[in-house]
Gaussian input, Z-matrix of N, CA and C with variables (Angstrom, degrees):
# hf/3-21g

backbone

0 1
 N
 C     1     B1
 C     2     B2     1     A1
 N     3     B3     2     A2     1     D1
 C     4     B4     3     A3     2     D2
 C     5     B5     4     A4     3     D3
 N     6     B6     5     A5     4     D4
 C     7     B7     6     A6     5     D5
 C     8     B8     7     A7     6     D6
 N     9     B9     8     A8     7     D7
 C    10    B10     9     A9     8     D8
 C    11    B11    10    A10     9     D9
 N    12    B12    11    A11    10    D10
 C    13    B13    12    A12    11    D11
 C    14    B14    13    A13    12    D12
 N    15    B15    14    A14    13    D13
 C    16    B16    15    A15    14    D14
 C    17    B17    16    A16    15    D15
 N    18    B18    17    A17    16    D16
 C    19    B19    18    A18    17    D17
 C    20    B20    19    A19    18    D18
 N    21    B21    20    A20    19    D19
 C    22    B22    21    A21    20    D20
 C    23    B23    22    A22    21    D21
 N    24    B24    23    A23    22    D22
 C    25    B25    24    A24    23    D23
 C    26    B26    25    A25    24    D24
 N    27    B27    26    A26    25    D25
 C    28    B28    27    A27    26    D26
 C    29    B29    28    A28    27    D27
 N    30    B30    29    A29    28    D28
 C    31    B31    30    A30    29    D29
 C    32    B32    31    A31    30    D30
 N    33    B33    32    A32    31    D31
 C    34    B34    33    A33    32    D32
 C    35    B35    34    A34    33    D33
 N    36    B36    35    A35    34    D34
 C    37    B37    36    A36    35    D35
 C    38    B38    37    A37    36    D36
 N    39    B39    38    A38    37    D37
 C    40    B40    39    A39    38    D38
 C    41    B41    40    A40    39    D39
 N    42    B42    41    A41    40    D40
 C    43    B43    42    A42    41    D41
 C    44    B44    43    A43    42    D42
 N    45    B45    44    A44    43    D43
 C    46    B46    45    A45    44    D44
 C    47    B47    46    A46    45    D45
 N    48    B48    47    A47    46    D46
 C    49    B49    48    A48    47    D47
 C    50    B50    49    A49    48    D48
 N    51    B51    50    A50    49    D49
 C    52    B52    51    A51    50    D50
 C    53    B53    52    A52    51    D51
 N    54    B54    53    A53    52    D52
 C    55    B55    54    A54    53    D53
 C    56    B56    55    A55    54    D54
 N    57    B57    56    A56    55    D55
 C    58    B58    57    A57    56    D56
 C    59    B59    58    A58    57    D57
 N    60    B60    59    A59    58    D58
 C    61    B61    60    A60    59    D59
 C    62    B62    61    A61    60    D60
 N    63    B63    62    A62    61    D61
 C    64    B64    63    A63    62    D62
 C    65    B65    64    A64    63    D63
 N    66    B66    65    A65    64    D64
 C    67    B67    66    A66    65    D65
 C    68    B68    67    A67    66    D66
 N    69    B69    68    A68    67    D67
 C    70    B70    69    A69    68    D68
 C    71    B71    70    A70    69    D69
 N    72    B72    71    A71    70    D70
 C    73    B73    72    A72    71    D71
 C    74    B74    73    A73    72    D72
 N    75    B75    74    A74    73    D73
 C    76    B76    75    A75    74    D74
 C    77    B77    76    A76    75    D75
 N    78    B78    77    A77    76    D76
 C    79    B79    78    A78    77    D77
 C    80    B80    79    A79    78    D78
 N    81    B81    80    A80    79    D79
 C    82    B82    81    A81    80    D80
 C    83    B83    82    A82    81    D81
 N    84    B84    83    A83    82    D82
 C    85    B85    84    A84    83    D83
 C    86    B86    85    A85    84    D84
 N    87    B87    86    A86    85    D85
 C    88    B88    87    A87    86    D86
 C    89    B89    88    A88    87    D87
 N    90    B90    89    A89    88    D88
 C    91    B91    90    A90    89    D89
 C    92    B92    91    A91    90    D90
 N    93    B93    92    A92    91    D91
 C    94    B94    93    A93    92    D92
 C    95    B95    94    A94    93    D93
 N    96    B96    95    A95    94    D94
 C    97    B97    96    A96    95    D95
 C    98    B98    97    A97    96    D96
 N    99    B99    98    A98    97    D97
 C   100   B100    99    A99    98    D98
 C   101   B101   100   A100    99    D99
 N   102   B102   101   A101   100   D100
 C   103   B103   102   A102   101   D101
 C   104   B104   103   A103   102   D102
 N   105   B105   104   A104   103   D103
 C   106   B106   105   A105   104   D104
 C   107   B107   106   A106   105   D105
 N   108   B108   107   A107   106   D106
 C   109   B109   108   A108   107   D107
 C   110   B110   109   A109   108   D108
 N   111   B111   110   A110   109   D109
 C   112   B112   111   A111   110   D110
 C   113   B113   112   A112   111   D111
 N   114   B114   113   A113   112   D112
 C   115   B115   114   A114   113   D113
 C   116   B116   115   A115   114   D114
 N   117   B117   116   A116   115   D115
 C   118   B118   117   A117   116   D116
 C   119   B119   118   A118   117   D117
 N   120   B120   119   A119   118   D118
 C   121   B121   120   A120   119   D119
 C   122   B122   121   A121   120   D120
 N   123   B123   122   A122   121   D121
 C   124   B124   123   A123   122   D122
 C   125   B125   124   A124   123   D123
 N   126   B126   125   A125   124   D124
 C   127   B127   126   A126   125   D125
 C   128   B128   127   A127   126   D126
 N   129   B129   128   A128   127   D127
 C   130   B130   129   A129   128   D128
 C   131   B131   130   A130   129   D129
 N   132   B132   131   A131   130   D130
 C   133   B133   132   A132   131   D131
 C   134   B134   133   A133   132   D132
 N   135   B135   134   A134   133   D133
 C   136   B136   135   A135   134   D134
 C   137   B137   136   A136   135   D135
 N   138   B138   137   A137   136   D136
 C   139   B139   138   A138   137   D137
 C   140   B140   139   A139   138   D138
 N   141   B141   140   A140   139   D139
 C   142   B142   141   A141   140   D140
 C   143   B143   142   A142   141   D141
 N   144   B144   143   A143   142   D142
 C   145   B145   144   A144   143   D143
 C   146   B146   145   A145   144   D144
 N   147   B147   146   A146   145   D145
 C   148   B148   147   A147   146   D146
 C   149   B149   148   A148   147   D147
 N   150   B150   149   A149   148   D148
 C   151   B151   150   A150   149   D149
 C   152   B152   151   A151   150   D150
 N   153   B153   152   A152   151   D151
 C   154   B154   153   A153   152   D152
 C   155   B155   154   A154   153   D153
 N   156   B156   155   A155   154   D154
 C   157   B157   156   A156   155   D155
 C   158   B158   157   A157   156   D156
 N   159   B159   158   A158   157   D157
 C   160   B160   159   A159   158   D158
 C   161   B161   160   A160   159   D159
 N   162   B162   161   A161   160   D160
 C   163   B163   162   A162   161   D161
 C   164   B164   163   A163   162   D162
 N   165   B165   164   A164   163   D163
 C   166   B166   165   A165   164   D164
 C   167   B167   166   A166   165   D165
 N   168   B168   167   A167   166   D166
 C   169   B169   168   A168   167   D167
 C   170   B170   169   A169   168   D168
 N   171   B171   170   A170   169   D169
 C   172   B172   171   A171   170   D170
 C   173   B173   172   A172   171   D171
 N   174   B174   173   A173   172   D172
 C   175   B175   174   A174   173   D173
 C   176   B176   175   A175   174   D174
 N   177   B177   176   A176   175   D175
 C   178   B178   177   A177   176   D176
 C   179   B179   178   A178   177   D177
 N   180   B180   179   A179   178   D178
 C   181   B181   180   A180   179   D179
 C   182   B182   181   A181   180   D180
 N   183   B183   182   A182   181   D181
 C   184   B184   183   A183   182   D182
 C   185   B185   184   A184   183   D183
 N   186   B186   185   A185   184   D184
 C   187   B187   186   A186   185   D185
 C   188   B188   187   A187   186   D186
 N   189   B189   188   A188   187   D187
 C   190   B190   189   A189   188   D188
 C   191   B191   190   A190   189   D189
 N   192   B192   191   A191   190   D190
 C   193   B193   192   A192   191   D191
 C   194   B194   193   A193   192   D192
 N   195   B195   194   A194   193   D193
 C   196   B196   195   A195   194   D194
 C   197   B197   196   A196   195   D195
 N   198   B198   197   A197   196   D196
 C   199   B199   198   A198   197   D197
 C   200   B200   199   A199   198   D198
 N   201   B201   200   A200   199   D199
 C   202   B202   201   A201   200   D200
 C   203   B203   202   A202   201   D201
 N   204   B204   203   A203   202   D202
 C   205   B205   204   A204   203   D203
 C   206   B206   205   A205   204   D204
 N   207   B207   206   A206   205   D205
 C   208   B208   207   A207   206   D206
 C   209   B209   208   A208   207   D207
 N   210   B210   209   A209   208   D208
 C   211   B211   210   A210   209   D209
 C   212   B212   211   A211   210   D210
 N   213   B213   212   A212   211   D211
 C   214   B214   213   A213   212   D212
 C   215   B215   214   A214   213   D213
 N   216   B216   215   A215   214   D214
 C   217   B217   216   A216   215   D215
 C   218   B218   217   A217   216   D216
 N   219   B219   218   A218   217   D217
 C   220   B220   219   A219   218   D218
 C   221   B221   220   A220   219   D219
 N   222   B222   221   A221   220   D220
 C   223   B223   222   A222   221   D221
 C   224   B224   223   A223   222   D222
 N   225   B225   224   A224   223   D223
 C   226   B226   225   A225   224   D224
 C   227   B227   226   A226   225   D225
 N   228   B228   227   A227   226   D226
 C   229   B229   228   A228   227   D227
 C   230   B230   229   A229   228   D228
 N   231   B231   230   A230   229   D229
 C   232   B232   231   A231   230   D230
 C   233   B233   232   A232   231   D231
 N   234   B234   233   A233   232   D232
 C   235   B235   234   A234   233   D233
 C   236   B236   235   A235   234   D234
 N   237   B237   236   A236   235   D235
 C   238   B238   237   A237   236   D236
 C   239   B239   238   A238   237   D237
 N   240   B240   239   A239   238   D238
 C   241   B241   240   A240   239   D239
 C   242   B242   241   A241   240   D240
 N   243   B243   242   A242   241   D241
 C   244   B244   243   A243   242   D242
 C   245   B245   244   A244   243   D243
 N   246   B246   245   A245   244   D244
 C   247   B247   246   A246   245   D245
 C   248   B248   247   A247   246   D246
 N   249   B249   248   A248   247   D247
 C   250   B250   249   A249   248   D248
 C   251   B251   250   A250   249   D249
 N   252   B252   251   A251   250   D250
 C   253   B253   252   A252   251   D251
 C   254   B254   253   A253   252   D252
 N   255   B255   254   A254   253   D253
 C   256   B256   255   A255   254   D254
 C   257   B257   256   A256   255   D255

   B1=1.4456
   B2=1.5266
   B3=1.2862
   B4=1.4531
   B5=1.5189
   B6=1.3240
   B7=1.4641
   B8=1.5196
   B9=1.3571
   B10=1.4665
   B11=1.5248
   B12=1.3590
   B13=1.4685
   B14=1.5158
   B15=1.3277
   B16=1.4509
   B17=1.5228
   B18=1.3228
   B19=1.4599
   B20=1.5147
   B21=1.3139
   B22=1.4600
   B23=1.5273
   B24=1.3437
   B25=1.4564
   B26=1.5281
   B27=1.3401
   B28=1.4623
   B29=1.5145
   B30=1.3108
   B31=1.4604
   B32=1.5174
   B33=1.3295
   B34=1.4524
   B35=1.5146
   B36=1.3157
   B37=1.4535
   B38=1.5156
   B39=1.3150
   B40=1.4577
   B41=1.5113
   B42=1.3321
   B43=1.4639
   B44=1.5221
   B45=1.3259
   B46=1.4683
   B47=1.5286
   B48=1.3241
   B49=1.4655
   B50=1.5158
   B51=1.3361
   B52=1.4630
   B53=1.5272
   B54=1.3235
   B55=1.4712
   B56=1.5296
   B57=1.3227
   B58=1.4591
   B59=1.5288
   B60=1.3257
   B61=1.4557
   B62=1.5219
   B63=1.3132
   B64=1.4566
   B65=1.5280
   B66=1.3274
   B67=1.4623
   B68=1.5166
   B69=1.2974
   B70=1.4517
   B71=1.5208
   B72=1.3000
   B73=1.4573
   B74=1.5198
   B75=1.2934
   B76=1.4626
   B77=1.5203
   B78=1.3090
   B79=1.4645
   B80=1.5346
   B81=1.3299
   B82=1.4605
   B83=1.5320
   B84=1.3202
   B85=1.4668
   B86=1.5261
   B87=1.3265
   B88=1.4609
   B89=1.5277
   B90=1.3304
   B91=1.4577
   B92=1.5228
   B93=1.3108
   B94=1.4635
   B95=1.5288
   B96=1.3410
   B97=1.4594
   B98=1.5234
   B99=1.3256
   B100=1.4612
   B101=1.5325
   B102=1.3114
   B103=1.4650
   B104=1.5257
   B105=1.3111
   B106=1.4664
   B107=1.5275
   B108=1.3256
   B109=1.4603
   B110=1.5272
   B111=1.3361
   B112=1.4719
   B113=1.5176
   B114=1.3191
   B115=1.4647
   B116=1.5278
   B117=1.3299
   B118=1.4677
   B119=1.5241
   B120=1.3286
   B121=1.4671
   B122=1.5246
   B123=1.3314
   B124=1.4624
   B125=1.5270
   B126=1.3240
   B127=1.4708
   B128=1.5258
   B129=1.3099
   B130=1.4561
   B131=1.5304
   B132=1.2844
   B133=1.4631
   B134=1.5317
   B135=1.3156
   B136=1.4681
   B137=1.5308
   B138=1.3282
   B139=1.4721
   B140=1.5306
   B141=1.3219
   B142=1.4721
   B143=1.5205
   B144=1.3265
   B145=1.4689
   B146=1.5218
   B147=1.3218
   B148=1.4634
   B149=1.5238
   B150=1.3259
   B151=1.4648
   B152=1.5296
   B153=1.3344
   B154=1.4603
   B155=1.5236
   B156=1.3227
   B157=1.4698
   B158=1.5135
   B159=1.3223
   B160=1.4671
   B161=1.5250
   B162=1.3313
   B163=1.4718
   B164=1.5234
   B165=1.3297
   B166=1.4594
   B167=1.5215
   B168=1.3228
   B169=1.4586
   B170=1.5250
   B171=1.3088
   B172=1.4649
   B173=1.5246
   B174=1.3083
   B175=1.4623
   B176=1.5369
   B177=1.3231
   B178=1.4623
   B179=1.5265
   B180=1.3384
   B181=1.4726
   B182=1.5281
   B183=1.3152
   B184=1.4641
   B185=1.5179
   B186=1.3114
   B187=1.4642
   B188=1.5237
   B189=1.3146
   B190=1.4676
   B191=1.5208
   B192=1.3021
   B193=1.4645
   B194=1.5249
   B195=1.3150
   B196=1.4647
   B197=1.5190
   B198=1.3239
   B199=1.4624
   B200=1.5281
   B201=1.3108
   B202=1.4572
   B203=1.5252
   B204=1.3182
   B205=1.4578
   B206=1.5180
   B207=1.3065
   B208=1.4577
   B209=1.5243
   B210=1.3202
   B211=1.4550
   B212=1.5199
   B213=1.3102
   B214=1.4585
   B215=1.5275
   B216=1.3232
   B217=1.4623
   B218=1.5274
   B219=1.3185
   B220=1.4686
   B221=1.5257
   B222=1.3463
   B223=1.4707
   B224=1.5193
   B225=1.3296
   B226=1.4646
   B227=1.5243
   B228=1.3278
   B229=1.4691
   B230=1.5288
   B231=1.3384
   B232=1.4755
   B233=1.5177
   B234=1.3420
   B235=1.4608
   B236=1.5234
   B237=1.3297
   B238=1.4691
   B239=1.5206
   B240=1.3240
   B241=1.4676
   B242=1.5256
   B243=1.3351
   B244=1.4670
   B245=1.5181
   B246=1.3264
   B247=1.4634
   B248=1.5254
   B249=1.3309
   B250=1.4661
   B251=1.5201
   B252=1.3032
   B253=1.4619
   B254=1.5087
   B255=1.3031
   B256=1.4725
   B257=1.4990
   A1=108.13
   A2=116.68
   A3=121.74
   A4=109.63
   A5=116.41
   A6=120.96
   A7=111.35
   A8=116.89
   A9=118.79
   A10=111.11
   A11=117.40
   A12=120.64
   A13=110.38
   A14=115.36
   A15=120.03
   A16=110.66
   A17=116.86
   A18=120.48
   A19=111.14
   A20=116.55
   A21=120.63
   A22=111.63
   A23=117.24
   A24=119.74
   A25=113.55
   A26=118.08
   A27=120.27
   A28=110.01
   A29=115.09
   A30=120.19
   A31=107.77
   A32=116.21
   A33=121.31
   A34=109.51
   A35=116.02
   A36=119.27
   A37=108.61
   A38=117.11
   A39=121.19
   A40=112.08
   A41=117.87
   A42=121.86
   A43=110.73
   A44=117.56
   A45=120.97
   A46=110.72
   A47=117.46
   A48=121.46
   A49=109.94
   A50=117.10
   A51=121.41
   A52=110.76
   A53=117.59
   A54=121.16
   A55=110.63
   A56=116.91
   A57=120.78
   A58=110.89
   A59=117.36
   A60=120.72
   A61=112.56
   A62=117.89
   A63=121.03
   A64=113.01
   A65=117.52
   A66=119.71
   A67=109.66
   A68=115.73
   A69=119.92
   A70=108.84
   A71=116.21
   A72=121.33
   A73=108.43
   A74=116.19
   A75=121.00
   A76=109.58
   A77=115.89
   A78=121.63
   A79=110.55
   A80=117.59
   A81=121.74
   A82=112.75
   A83=117.62
   A84=121.38
   A85=109.91
   A86=116.39
   A87=120.07
   A88=108.12
   A89=114.46
   A90=121.34
   A91=109.15
   A92=115.28
   A93=121.11
   A94=107.26
   A95=115.72
   A96=121.13
   A97=110.24
   A98=116.04
   A99=120.47
   A100=110.67
   A101=116.34
   A102=121.92
   A103=111.77
   A104=117.13
   A105=120.09
   A106=111.40
   A107=116.42
   A108=120.42
   A109=110.91
   A110=116.94
   A111=120.66
   A112=110.62
   A113=117.19
   A114=120.00
   A115=110.83
   A116=117.00
   A117=120.51
   A118=109.85
   A119=117.38
   A120=120.41
   A121=112.14
   A122=116.73
   A123=120.77
   A124=113.01
   A125=117.00
   A126=122.24
   A127=110.84
   A128=115.61
   A129=121.43
   A130=108.88
   A131=116.97
   A132=120.50
   A133=111.19
   A134=115.52
   A135=121.58
   A136=109.60
   A137=116.58
   A138=120.49
   A139=111.83
   A140=116.56
   A141=120.03
   A142=110.35
   A143=116.99
   A144=119.90
   A145=111.06
   A146=116.75
   A147=120.65
   A148=110.06
   A149=116.84
   A150=121.12
   A151=110.88
   A152=116.87
   A153=120.45
   A154=110.95
   A155=116.20
   A156=120.42
   A157=110.87
   A158=117.42
   A159=120.04
   A160=112.47
   A161=117.19
   A162=120.21
   A163=113.11
   A164=117.29
   A165=120.77
   A166=112.43
   A167=116.12
   A168=121.36
   A169=109.56
   A170=116.89
   A171=125.43
   A172=114.30
   A173=118.26
   A174=123.25
   A175=113.71
   A176=117.44
   A177=121.23
   A178=108.11
   A179=117.84
   A180=119.93
   A181=111.61
   A182=115.30
   A183=120.64
   A184=108.92
   A185=114.71
   A186=122.48
   A187=107.95
   A188=116.80
   A189=121.51
   A190=108.01
   A191=116.08
   A192=122.27
   A193=105.06
   A194=115.62
   A195=119.73
   A196=108.18
   A197=117.37
   A198=121.92
   A199=112.40
   A200=115.90
   A201=121.07
   A202=111.63
   A203=115.42
   A204=122.20
   A205=107.56
   A206=116.14
   A207=121.79
   A208=109.13
   A209=114.90
   A210=122.35
   A211=108.18
   A212=116.90
   A213=121.56
   A214=106.62
   A215=116.70
   A216=120.83
   A217=110.92
   A218=117.94
   A219=119.78
   A220=111.12
   A221=118.72
   A222=121.50
   A223=111.17
   A224=116.50
   A225=120.10
   A226=110.45
   A227=116.16
   A228=120.91
   A229=110.18
   A230=117.48
   A231=121.04
   A232=111.21
   A233=117.06
   A234=121.15
   A235=110.11
   A236=116.44
   A237=120.50
   A238=110.26
   A239=117.28
   A240=120.84
   A241=111.20
   A242=116.71
   A243=120.62
   A244=112.93
   A245=117.85
   A246=120.99
   A247=113.25
   A248=115.95
   A249=120.00
   A250=109.47
   A251=115.49
   A252=121.08
   A253=108.60
   A254=114.90
   A255=118.99
   A256=111.44
   D1=133.02
   D2=179.39
   D3=-81.41
   D4=153.99
   D5=-179.09
   D6=-58.19
   D7=-38.47
   D8=-179.54
   D9=-66.35
   D10=-33.68
   D11=176.27
   D12=-66.72
   D13=-41.81
   D14=179.37
   D15=-63.72
   D16=-41.31
   D17=178.21
   D18=-63.07
   D19=-38.52
   D20=-178.53
   D21=-71.44
   D22=-30.45
   D23=-173.75
   D24=-94.73
   D25=-16.01
   D26=-179.84
   D27=-137.24
   D28=162.18
   D29=175.77
   D30=-100.99
   D31=112.75
   D32=179.22
   D33=-119.07
   D34=150.23
   D35=174.52
   D36=-76.21
   D37=160.75
   D38=177.80
   D39=-57.12
   D40=-37.07
   D41=-179.79
   D42=-66.90
   D43=-41.53
   D44=178.92
   D45=-63.69
   D46=-42.16
   D47=178.50
   D48=-63.95
   D49=-44.56
   D50=179.38
   D51=-58.91
   D52=-45.67
   D53=179.15
   D54=-62.71
   D55=-41.56
   D56=-178.15
   D57=-65.93
   D58=-42.59
   D59=-176.30
   D60=-75.11
   D61=-21.82
   D62=-178.54
   D63=-102.00
   D64=14.78
   D65=178.09
   D66=-69.54
   D67=163.73
   D68=175.59
   D69=-67.19
   D70=132.44
   D71=-178.04
   D72=-99.81
   D73=134.15
   D74=179.49
   D75=-111.74
   D76=159.74
   D77=179.15
   D78=-66.16
   D79=-14.27
   D80=179.51
   D81=-85.03
   D82=-15.27
   D83=179.06
   D84=-70.11
   D85=143.37
   D86=176.39
   D87=-109.87
   D88=76.91
   D89=-177.30
   D90=-134.62
   D91=173.09
   D92=175.83
   D93=-103.60
   D94=130.59
   D95=-175.84
   D96=-125.54
   D97=165.99
   D98=179.86
   D99=-89.15
   D100=179.22
   D101=-176.21
   D102=-62.51
   D103=-41.90
   D104=-179.55
   D105=-62.29
   D106=-43.37
   D107=178.97
   D108=-67.10
   D109=-38.98
   D110=177.62
   D111=-63.62
   D112=-37.93
   D113=-179.79
   D114=-64.63
   D115=-34.53
   D116=176.91
   D117=-67.39
   D118=-45.79
   D119=-179.74
   D120=-63.23
   D121=-36.83
   D122=-177.95
   D123=-90.28
   D124=-1.74
   D125=-179.27
   D126=54.20
   D127=46.71
   D128=177.67
   D129=-137.46
   D130=161.00
   D131=-178.76
   D132=-70.14
   D133=147.57
   D134=176.44
   D135=-57.77
   D136=-40.99
   D137=-179.63
   D138=-63.95
   D139=-30.43
   D140=177.30
   D141=-67.11
   D142=-43.51
   D143=177.87
   D144=-62.83
   D145=-39.12
   D146=178.41
   D147=-63.30
   D148=-43.54
   D149=178.66
   D150=-63.74
   D151=-47.48
   D152=179.66
   D153=-59.19
   D154=-38.79
   D155=179.80
   D156=-65.34
   D157=-41.56
   D158=-176.23
   D159=-76.58
   D160=-29.88
   D161=-178.53
   D162=-95.69
   D163=-14.66
   D164=-176.21
   D165=81.61
   D166=1.66
   D167=178.77
   D168=-64.49
   D169=136.70
   D170=179.21
   D171=69.14
   D172=-10.66
   D173=169.94
   D174=48.20
   D175=49.09
   D176=176.70
   D177=-79.14
   D178=125.69
   D179=-178.12
   D180=-66.64
   D181=139.19
   D182=176.90
   D183=-143.96
   D184=166.99
   D185=-178.01
   D186=-121.68
   D187=135.81
   D188=172.91
   D189=-102.24
   D190=125.82
   D191=174.98
   D192=-123.12
   D193=95.47
   D194=-171.77
   D195=64.89
   D196=-124.66
   D197=177.00
   D198=-87.44
   D199=-9.86
   D200=-174.48
   D201=-84.52
   D202=140.66
   D203=175.84
   D204=-107.89
   D205=131.94
   D206=179.45
   D207=-132.34
   D208=156.05
   D209=178.24
   D210=-124.76
   D211=134.87
   D212=174.66
   D213=-85.12
   D214=125.55
   D215=-176.49
   D216=-59.45
   D217=-36.81
   D218=178.10
   D219=-63.56
   D220=-34.27
   D221=175.34
   D222=-67.13
   D223=-39.91
   D224=178.30
   D225=-64.94
   D226=-40.63
   D227=178.15
   D228=-60.53
   D229=-45.98
   D230=178.10
   D231=-63.27
   D232=-39.96
   D233=179.46
   D234=-62.01
   D235=-43.17
   D236=178.37
   D237=-62.23
   D238=-45.28
   D239=179.95
   D240=-61.17
   D241=-41.38
   D242=-178.30
   D243=-72.50
   D244=-21.35
   D245=-177.54
   D246=-109.87
   D247=11.96
   D248=177.39
   D249=-82.29
   D250=139.92
   D251=177.62
   D252=-115.58
   D253=142.97
   D254=-179.88
   D255=-106.51

């Protein structure tokens, strides 16, 4: 469930929403995150993700919402699985 869906379906105080949105994000969550959060999950610099996005290098899926760039955690999980070497 996305935070905006949760906001639409329940009445939360600003503090409750802030706590929910700033929780630790895990690779198991199925949510949409920003570039900074994706860089933490992928253990790479934010600037590296920006470069990869602009050059098409590594082809990590992302979503554009207006000017905002978001990453679906499930897409990142699949990308990691597809690029893992044994």
